[in-house]
C-alpha positions in Angstrom: 92.5 102.6 63.3 95.6 103.2 61.1 96.6 105.7 60.1 99.3 106.2 56.8 101.6 108.7 56.8 104.9 109.5 54.9 108.4 110.0 56.8 111.9 111.1 56.2 114.1 109.7 57.9 118.3 110.2 57.7 120.0 108.4 55.9 122.1 106.6 59.3 118.2 106.2 60.7 117.7 104.1 57.4 120.2 101.8 57.5 119.4 101.2 61.2 116.0 100.1 60.3 117.7 97.8 56.6 120.2 96.0 59.5 116.9 95.6 61.8 114.9 94.3 59.0 118.0 92.0 57.9 118.6 90.7 61.0 114.8 88.5 60.9 114.6 90.7 64.4 111.5 92.6 62.2 109.4 92.1 58.9 109.3 95.8 57.9 110.0 99.0 59.1 106.2 99.8 60.2 106.8 97.3 62.9 110.2 99.4 64.1 108.7 102.5 63.8 105.2 101.9 65.6 107.3 100.5 68.4 109.7 102.9 68.6 106.7 105.5 68.7 104.7 103.8 71.7 108.2 104.0 73.4 108.3 107.4 73.4 104.6 107.5 73.7 104.9 106.0 76.8 107.7 108.3 78.0 106.2 111.5 77.4 102.7 110.8 79.0 105.1 109.5 82.1 107.0 112.6 81.8 104.5 115.2 81.5 101.7 113.0 83.0 102.7 111.7 85.7 105.3 114.6 86.5 102.5 116.5 88.0 101.0 113.8 90.4 104.4 113.7 91.3 105.1 117.5 92.6 101.8 117.2 93.9 102.9 114.2 96.3 105.8 115.8 96.6 105.0 119.2 98.0 102.0 117.9 100.2 104.8 115.3 101.8 107.4 118.6 102.2 104.1 120.3 103.6 103.5 117.9 106.3 106.6 119.0 108.5 109.6 117.1 109.2 109.9 113.1 108.9 110.7 111.0 111.8 113.6 108.3 112.0 112.3 104.6 110.7 112.5 101.6 113.1 113.1 98.4 110.2 112.8 96.7 113.1 109.5 97.9 114.0 107.8 97.9 110.5 109.0 94.6 110.0 107.3 93.4 112.7 103.9 95.2 111.9 104.0 93.3 108.1 104.8 90.0 110.2 101.9 90.6 112.4 99.3 91.6 109.5 100.5 88.8 107.5 99.6 86.5 109.8 96.0 88.3 110.8 95.7 88.1 107.8 96.2 84.5 106.9 94.2 83.3 110.1 91.1 85.2 108.1 91.7 82.7 105.4 
């Protein structure tokens, strides 16, 4: 469902909208504002929603103790072995 809202823009914001419409990139201001709001909502949901999850994961990892050196060669070999096993299973 769509809702109609009245908003006020600064003259700079209004001029920017008019330039985008004149360029042919958008047909009307609603499209620009809806896209901008979607981006803003996505950014805020990531900032406020996922930040708590990331903090919890970070805290768990810190609590698990010091890390160990990573042997990239062993990691690659393990990945190759898993890939080969998966391909044999097809």
